[in-house]
N, C-alpha and C positions, 0 to 999 in steps of 0.2 A: 529547418524541418520541411518547409515546402519544396525544396530542391530534392528531397527523397521521395517525394509523392509523384509518382508517374500516372498520368490519366490512363495510359494504355494499361497498366496493371490493375486499376480499378474496373476499366471496361472488361478486360479478361476475367475479371472475379465476378462479373455481373452485378457490380455495385449499383449500376444505373437503373435495373429493372424494379419499377414500382408496382402498385396494385393496380387492379382493374379500374378504370376511371369512375365507375359508378360507386366505388367504395372509397372515394378520395376524401381527405379533409381539406377544405378551402384554405386553410390557414397554411398549408404546404405549398401553395401556388408559387410563392417566390423561388422555390427550390426545384420546380417542375420545368423541365426544358421543352418537352412536346409530348403529344399522344401518339402512340403507334399501335394499330390493331387492338384498340380498346384497353390499352395499357399505358400507364403515365411512365414517361422516362426523366429520370432524375438528372439535373444539371450537374455533371461531375467536376466542373471547375469550382463551382460552389461547395461541393462535397470536400475537395482538396482544401479549400480555403478554412472550411469549419474544422478539418482534421487538424490542420496547423494550430488553429486557435484553442481547440480542445487540449491537444497535445501539451502546448505551452503551459495552460492553466494546470493540468494534471501533474505535469513535471514540477511546478512550484509546490504544489501539496505535498508530492512525495518527497521533496527536498526538506520540507518544514518537519518531517518526521510523522505526519498523520497518515493514517491508513485508508485505502480507497477500497470500498467493498464493491465487487462485481456481482451483478445479479442477472442470472439468465437460466429460467427453468424449462424453456421449451426444447423439445429433443434435439433438434439439429445445431443448437447452440450450446448445451450444457458441457460437453466434453471438451470442445473448443475453449470456452471460457474458463473452465477448471484448470486447463493446462497453462493457458497464458497468465492466469492469476497466480498460480504456484511458481511460474518461472519469474515473475515479479515479486514474489514473497507477500502477496496480499490476499485478505480473506475473501471467500466468495460463497454464494448461495446458488446451488444448481438443482436442488430438489425443492420441494414445496416450500414457499416463503412462510416462516413461522409468525403467525399474527402476533403484533407487538414486538417484533424483533428490535425495532429502534425506539418505539415509544414506551415499551416496558422492558427495557434493556436489563434492569436489575433481576427480573425473573428469568431471562435467558441466561445471564450469567450464573444463576443458582443452579440451572440445569446442567451447564457445562462443568461446574464444580462437582456436581453429583458424579458425572462420567469421569472425572479426575480422581474422585475418592475411590471408585471401583478399581481404577488402575493401580493405586496405592495399595489397596488391599491385596492385589495380586501380587504386588512386589514385596510386602512385608510379611506375606504367609497368612494373614487374616482370613483370606479367601478360602483357603484350604480347610479351615474349621467349619465351613458352612456345609449344610445338608445338601445332597445332591439337587433336590427341589429348589433351594435357595440359589444354589450356584447357576443353575439354568435361568431363573428369572433375573438373576443379576446380568448375565451374558446377553439375554434378550434386551433388557433395558440399555446396556452399553451399546449393542449394536444400533438400536433405535436412535439413540442420542448421538451416536457417531455419524450416522447417515445424514441426519438434518443439521448437526451443529458442528461435527467435527472440523469442518474447513473453517470455522471462526473461533476455535479453542483459543487461539492466541490474540484475539481481539478484546482487550481489556477495558476498552471506552469506546464510545460512539465514533464511527468513522468520520473522517474529514470530508468524505465525498462518496457518492454512488455512481457506479457506471452500469447503465442498465441496456440489455439488449430487449427490444420490443415493449415499449411503454404501455401498450394497451394491455398486454397480458400481465405485466408486473404493476398493475395500478395501485395495489395495496402498498407495495413498497414506495411508489412515488408519493402516495398520499402522506405515509409516516414520515417520509424525508422532508416533505413541505411543511408539515406541522413543527418540526424540529429545526428549520431552515437549514438543512444539511444541502449543499449544492449537488444538483443532479446533472450528470452527463449520461448521453444516451444515443444510441442509433435510432433514429426516427424514420420511418417509412411513410409513403405518401398517404396512408389511412389513419395517421396519428396526428394529434395536436401538438404542434411544437411549443406551444406557450406552456405546457406542463413541466418543461424542463429548463435548466440554466444555460446548458451548453449541448447543443445537438449536432449530430452528424448525419445529414440526409443520406441515407442508404438503404438498400434492400437488406431487411431484417429477418428473411426467411431462408435465403440460400446459405448453405455452409461456407462456401467459397468466400462470399461477401462477408460474413461475420468474421472469418478466419483473417481476412485481410485488415478489416478495420480494428479488431481487437489487436492484431499484431501491432499496428501504429501506435495504439495506446499503451500497450504494456512496454514497448520500446521506450516511449516518452517517460513513463514511470521509473523504467530501469535507470534512465539517464538522471533522472531527478535523485534517486538513491545514490547513484555514484557521485553526484555533486555533493550530496550531504556527507557522504563517507570522507570525500576529499577534504571538505571543509572542516570536518572533525580532526583529521590528521594534521592539517594546517595549523588549527587552534592548538594541538597539543605540542606541536613543534615550537609555536610561538610562546607557549607558557614555559618550555623548558630553556629557551633561549637566554631570557633575563637571568635565569639561575646560573647559566654558564658563564654569561658575561660579568656576573657580579663575582663569581668565583675567580675569574681570570683578572678582574680589576682589583682584587683584594691585594694590599701590600704585602710583600713577603716579610716575615717576621725577622727581625734583626737578630743576628747571632749574638748570644750574650758573651759579654766580655768576661774572661776568666776573672774570679775575684782576686784582687790583690791582696796578698798575705800582709798582715799588719808588721810594720818594721819592728823589730826587737829592740827594746830599751837597752841602752849601754850599761854594762855591769860596773858598779861602782867599786873602785878598789880603795880599801882602807889604807891608812898610813902605816899601820903596823905591818901589812902584808908586804907594802913596799920595802 
């Protein structure tokens, strides 16, 4: 993975630009290279190493079949993260974080089921039997639920990990994940505390180019994990079929049944009179 990470690419994307020196978090000191014009500059060699470490861990989680929930509600990140998460077939939250999304997951699932019930009503014709006012209310509820929860409709259980852009902004999501011991992966800028997450990528989390570059590496790693899982399933299926084929080939051919010998006819006794 490290061979694919070019420092020049990170530099061109502006990944190295941190925050103003007066807004820094001292715990980010190991990842800061220098200060220039009142702005901290991130050490991109350490960023590249952390991208590799994070990508390897996310690849393993994806290969295990667990979902990775992407969280990014800031304006410059939401569209990029939504696109990358969809490409990796992973759930994402890019609108307001619904309180209790993780710690009260049962209630969130009920809201998703309500949205799915409305969809079924439209398919089986029950929706058409409602009054005009009821239809309008249902449509409004459906639109609201889809906006906030539509992107996690397929997430039937708690995610295996979170990937967060800007941990200061998404502090509620971070706290919920910590409470449930869900691993947290994140882009961490110089104004944030890296101790809040399990795997950090020191990077500029404000510029869209920087976000696109880092999340791109992450989604590629997840896709690699999914491909590995798919290949493993295919190999397992082939392995399961092989013994059957071998058993069939090894089975002895049935011997041809010999034709039944007809019983020998008893000689006819000739009486003396007939002689």
